[in-house]
N, C-alpha and C positions, 0 to 999 in steps of 0.2 A: 512443617515440623520435621525434625530430623529423626535419626535412629540412634540406637546405642552403639558405642564405639566398636568397630570391628565387623559388624554384619552387613553394613551398607545396604540395608533394606528399609524403605520407608515404612512407617506405621500404616498398615493397610486397613485397620478396623477401628471404628470409633470406640468400640468396647475396650480397646487397650487403654484408653483414658477413662472410660466410663466406670470400670469396675476396680479402680485403684482403691486400696484399703480393705478389700475383702480378704477373708482368711483362707478361702478355698483356692484362690488363684492369684499368682503374682504376674501382673501384666509386664510387658517389656518396658513400658514407660515407668511403671512403679519400680522396676529393677534399676533403671537409669537414675531415678531420683534417690533411691535408697543407697546405691553405690556412691553417689555424690553427696550423701548426707543432707538432702533437702528435707526440712522438717515437714511434718504432716500438715501443719497450718499453712505453710507455703505451698505444699502440694495442692491443697484444696483451693487456694487462691489461684494458682496457675491453671488449674483445670478449666476455669471459666474463660481463660485467655488463649486456649490452644485448640487447634483443629488438626485432623489428619490430612485429608484432602477431599475435594469434590472433583471427581473425574468427569470432565466434559468429553464429548465425542465429536466427530466430524459429521454427525448426522444433522440434517437441516430440513426445513419444509420442502416438499417436492417442487422441483422446477425443471424447466426445459434446458438441457445441456447437450450440445452436439447432436441434436436431432432426437434425443431420447429423454426419458424422465430420470433425473438424478435425485437422490435423497442424501447425498454427502456433499460437504463443502468442497470447494475448489482450492487446492493448495497452490497459491500463485507462485511461490518460490519454486516448487517442483515443476510446475507447468512451464515457467519462463526459462528456467535453467535446463529444461528438457531432460529430466533424469529417467524417462521411461516409466514414470510412476503410474500412468493411466493405461498404457497399452503395451508396455514392453518394447515400444518402438519410439521414434522421435518425430514430433510434430513439426510441421512447417510453421513459419511465422504467421501466415494467414490463419492456420488452424488455431494457434494460440490466441490470436486477436479475436477470432470468432467465438471461442469459448469464454473469454473474458467479457465480451459483449453480452453473451447469454447470462452471465452472472449479474452484470449491472442491470440488465433488463429485469431479472427477477427482483433485484433490489430497488426498482422503481426509478432508475436513472433514465431520463428521456433520450430519444433518438438524437444523434449527432454528438451529444455530450458523452454518451457511453462509448461510442467508437473512439473518440479522442482520448478518453481516459484509458481505454484498452491499450492503444499503442504507446501511450506515455508510461504505463506500468511496465510494459515489456522493455522499453529503453531505460527505465529507472533501475531495473533489476539486472538486466542481462550482463553476464560476465563470461569469462572463458569456461565453456562447458567441457564435459568429457567427450561427447560427440554431438555435433550439431551441424546440419547442412547450411545454416544461415550465417551470414557474416555477423561478427560480434563487434559492438562498439560503433555501429553505423545506425543511421536513422531508419526506423521501421516505417515502411509505407504499406498501408492496408487499404484495399479497395473492397467496399462492402457491396459492390454491384451498382452503386450510384455515385459515390464519391471516393476520392483517395484521401486518407488521413495520414498525416506525417507526425511521427513521434518527436520527443524532445530528448536529444542527446547532448553531450558536451561538444557542441559545434558552434561556429560563428553564424550570424544571421545577416542577410542584407537588411540594413536598417535605415538607409537614406539614399535617395536617388535624385540627382540633378540632371534633368533631361532637356532643359530649355535655358539658354543664356542669350543675352542681347548682343554682345560683341566681345572680342578677345581682350579689350583694354579694361573693361569694367569688372571683369570676373577673374579671380585668381586661378581657379582650378579648371575652368571650362566645365564640361559635363563630367560627372563622376558618379561612382557607386561606393557607398560606405558600408563596411562590415563592422559588426559589434561582437565582441567576445565577453559575455557576462559571467564567465566561470572563473574559478579560483586558480586555474592553471593556464599557462600559455598554450596556444594551439598552433601546431605546425600546419600550414596550408600549402606546402609545396606540392605542386601538380594538381591542386584543386582548380576547378574551372567555373567560369560564369558564362552562360550561353544565353543570348537573346534571340528574339524573333527576327530582327534585322541586324542587330549588332553582332560583329564577328566574335567568335569565342575567344575568351581571355584566359590564359593559364596563369595562375597565381604562384607566388613563391614566398618563402620566408615564414615568419611567425607573427601571430597576433598576440600581444601581451595580455595577461590576465586583466579582465575588466577594462579593456581599452578598445580603441577604434582604429580602423585601417581603411585608408581612402585610396581607391583605384581611380586615377584621373587621366585625362588626355593632355594635360599641360605640363611643361617642364618643371613647374613649381609644385607638382603633386606631393601630397603629404607622405605617401609611402612608395608609390610605384608610378612609373611612366608608361601608360598604355595608350595606344591610338584607338579611340572609340569611333572616330569619324571617317576612317577610310583613307587617311593620308592627305597630302597636299600642303599648301602654304598655311601659315598661321591663321589667316582669315578663313581658309577652307575648313579648318578644324571645327569651325562653328556653324558651317553650313548644314542645312538639313538634307544631307545626302542620303542615298539609299541605305548606307550602313550605320546611320545615326541611331542613338537612343531616341525613340520617337516621342514627341510631345503629347501624344494621345495615349501613351502607355503601350507596353509590350510585355510579353512573358519572359521573365528572367529565371533561369534555372541555375542554382548553386549546387555543384556536385563535388563529392570528396575525391581523394586520389585513387579510389577504387571504382570511380564512375557511378557511385550510388548517389541519387538525388537527396539533398539535404533540405532544399527549399525550392518551391516552384510558385512564383507569385507575379502578379501584374501590378505595377505601381500606379497605373491609372493616369488620368489627365494631368499633365505637368505643364500646361500652357501658361506659364508665369515666369517672368524674367527675374524676379527678385526672391522667389521662394523655391523650396525643394519639396519633394514628397518624403514623408517621414512616418515611422511606426511609433505607436505608443508602447504596447507590449510586443516585442519582436517575435515571440513564439507563435505557432499556429493558433488562431483564435476563431474557429468556425462558428461559434455561437454569436459573436458580434460582427463578424465578416460574413462569410458564407461557407458552407461545407465544400462547395466546388472551388472556391478561391479563399483559403483560410488565413490570408494575411490582410490586415486592414491598414490603409494608407490615408494620411491626412496632409494637407498643404501647410507649410510653416516656414519660418525664416531659416536661411541657410546656416547649418551648424557642422560643417565638414570637420571631421576629426575630434568631435566632442559630443557630449550628451545632447540629444534632440531637444528642440524647443520645449521650455517648461510647460507651456499650455498643452503640449501634445504628449510628452513623456510624463505620465502621471501614475506611478505605482500604487497610489492610494485608491485608484478607480475600483479595484476589486472588492474593497470593504471586507477583507478577511484577515487583516492584520499586517499585510505588507504595506510599508510606507516608503517615502523617498529615502529615509535614512536606513531602512532595513530590507530593501528589496533584493539584494544579491542572494541571500539564502533561499529565496523563492525559486531560484534556478537550480537548486540542488539536484544532481543526478548521481546516485550512489554507485551505480554499476556493481551492485552486490545484492544479496538476499535482503528482503525485509527482515530486520531484526525484531520488529514487533508490528502489529497491525496498525498502530498509530501512525506509521510512516505513510499511510494513505493520505495524511494531511499535506504531503508534499506533491501529490499528483495534480498537475494542472488540469483544469476541467474543460479548457477550450474557450473560456471567457477571459477578458483582459484582467490580468493580475489576480486571478482567482484560482485557488486550489481547493481540493476536496476538504470540507470542514469536518473536524471531529471534536467540536466543542458543543456548547449548549444550544447552538443553532444549527446542528448537523442537519443537512438537507435530506439525506437518504439513510436514516438509521438502519433500515432493513438490509442494506448492503452487507453489514457486518455479520449477518446471519449465514451468509453464503460463502464467506472467504475464511481461509485459515492460512497461517504461516508456520504452524507447528503440528505436523501430523506424523506420529511415530510409524504409521504403517507404510511410510514412504522413505524411510531413512536407512533401510537394509541393516537394522540392528534388532537383536532380540530384546524388545523393550520390557517384556514381562518375565523373562527368565525361564520360559518353559521349553527352551531348546529349539524353537523354530523362529526364523526371521520372517521378513515381510513377504507380501505377495509378489511373485514374479513368474514369468512364463518358463517354468522348469521343464515342461515336456516339449517345448519348441513348436507348438502348433499355431503360434501367433495370437492365441487368446489366453486370458487369465480365467480359469474356470476350476471346477471341483477336482480336476485331474492334476492340478499343479500343487506342489508342496509349498510350505511356508505358512506363516501366521495369517491366514486369510479370513475374509468375512464369512466364509462358509463354515468355519468352526463354531460350534454351538456351546461347547462346555469348556472353553479355554480357561486356563489358570489366569485369574485376574482379568478375564474378559478378552474380547477380540482386540487386536492391536490397532484398531482405529480409534482408540480412546486416548485422551490426553490427560494424564494425572498431574497432580501438584497444583491444582487451582483452588481458589477460594470462592465459594458461592456467595455473591453479594446479596442474594435474597435471604440467606439464613445466618450469615456470620454476624457476630456481635461487633460492636464498635471497637472493642479491644483487639479483636482478631484483625479487623480491617486496617487498624493502625500499623500492623506489621508490614503492610504494602508500602513501597517506596513513594514518598511525596504525599502520603495520605496522613493528614494531621487529625486531631480530634474533631475539628469542625466538619471536615469532609466525611469522616467516619460516622459521626452522629447523623449527618444529613442523609447518608445512605441507609443507616439502620432505621431511622424514623420516617423515611420517605413514605408519603401517602400514595405513591405511584407503584408500590410493590403489588404483585411480583413483577420485576423487570423481565421482559420477554427476551431481551438480548443485551449485549454490552452497548450496542448503539442506542437502545432504549434507555439504558442507565445514564449515559453521558448527555442525552437529550433532556432527561427529567431532573437530574441532580445538578443544578447549575453551579454548585460549589466546586465541582471537579474542574471546571474551566477556570484557568487563572486569568491574570490581567496582563496588559502590555502587548508585546508583539505576538504574532501568530505562534511563533516558537514557544513562547512562555505560556500562552493561553492553553496550548495543547500538551504541555510537558507532562502533567500528571497522568493524562490518559495514555500517553506513550509509555510511561513507566509501568502502568498496571495492566495494560491491555493483554499481555501474554500470561497474566497471573490470575485472572478472574474468570468466572463463569456465572451464568444465571441458572444453570441446571445442575442437578446432582444425580448420581446413579447409586450412591450408597446411602441408605437411610436407617436411622434408628426407629424401630416401630415398637410401641408399647401396646400390649393387648391385655384387656381385662375381661376375664370370663366369669360369669356368675350363674349360680343355680337359684332361681327365684320362684315364688308362687304365682298362680295364675293372675292374681290381682296386682302383681309387681310391687307388693308392699313389703315383702320380707326377702332377705338374702340368706340362703341356707349355706352356701359355700362360694368361695371366690378364689381365683388364682390370677396372678398377674405375670405377664411374660415380657421379656425384653428380647427383641430379635434384631439382628443387623441384616438388612435385605439389600442385595446387589442386583439391580436390574440391567446391568451392562451385558449380561450373558443371557442366552436363551437355551433352556428355560431359566427363569429368575432363580438365583441362588440365595439361600439363607446362610450367611457367612458365620453367624454366631447366634447362639440361643441360650437363654437361661431363665429360670424362674426368679422372680423378684421376691425376696423374703425380707420382711420387716426386721 
């Protein structure tokens, strides 16, 4: 709900709508209606369809974060873009990944999957920061002490390997390595390299077109490039199992970008077949169906140089989360920008073939949404509540954020409109009427009524909401199924800090049979500050 023209201040109290029509006080909302000649009948109708806001906070259940106990949500945008929001300094990539792993652990995500999602979130978000010691736009590699996890960036992947051929007459390409670019832009691979255990390092050049294939081969008829994989010699020698060959029993291949940063480290495995190649289903790292130690999975299939892998191997429908053969390209989305809403978690690959985090009615880990925020005013260096102080930062230069630092910090107890770790402008789905809920984008009367009348109330989190109210989930592709949640995820909450409290006080006899006096009170109570504030108070007079 907006404000009257010119003051640019949102309605802060429910009483501004509650007491319209009284003779003793003209609320700001009543002023707006009166100025615009809205009739009293229409005013009374509109009052039931309006709300001021429910201010959520970044507070959450206690959980372990970075070796200590935290009770505030993790702002993944601020963390990944490294704005100094948590320490006044800048975290390394390993620190960012470890903190994300902590959050997913609290949300119930199991081992291996939580590490893979952590690096994928970093690579999904990271863009040019103000200051950051880590390269941007390159694949994140995080070692948790046991395994190395590789993120998903806009990079090509080694997608098919031919390491065994019968003779130079029956095979067009000889031995080859195929790269796949699933993204919507061309990728320049000049000075990228492929290094094998026995195979000599190959330096690549040129561009891989959007959603196309690039074959590196040892034959003059190679699809894209002419590289010698076998160590030289005559045409027949090219197919001999010399010391420099791609081995038939598998070897480790490392694809590195032009900065020398590893993009993919994989072993294609046993290739001892003269009529087949080794191919990937989902070319991204998939440690849940492969292994955390070697997170790419390879299968033997018919030769498909320069084209999509064999249909029985390349099956985007395997993940059962909405990606199909006709719609799988959006599953590779890497935004390289902030999460615009929490619903974009739906694009984070989980580390299982063709599977991304679900935010529909079958959401696997609804508790995750209790610990993550993408909108935290206390980290944007803006005076969000107009009291003259901005956010927390290390103003005294001692390396810590504490009571000696200025700014709108969590140490303030009587702040105007509360401490600035609260997020205003949200609709509480536990208390809002169906008419109010329909003001949300993509929420029709069916969805609104389902939320209002749900037997699962109160919802403990927005993850709980999407899990319980199946009408929020659409039909069709994963994008369509999750579109309503993406639209509303930044606009709703399951908690309120401002309440209308009605109190009835009576003077009665000992038998509680007679009432000698009675007063009724309306109070607006705000629990976002410490101590709790009564923002408005009046006697209710019939």
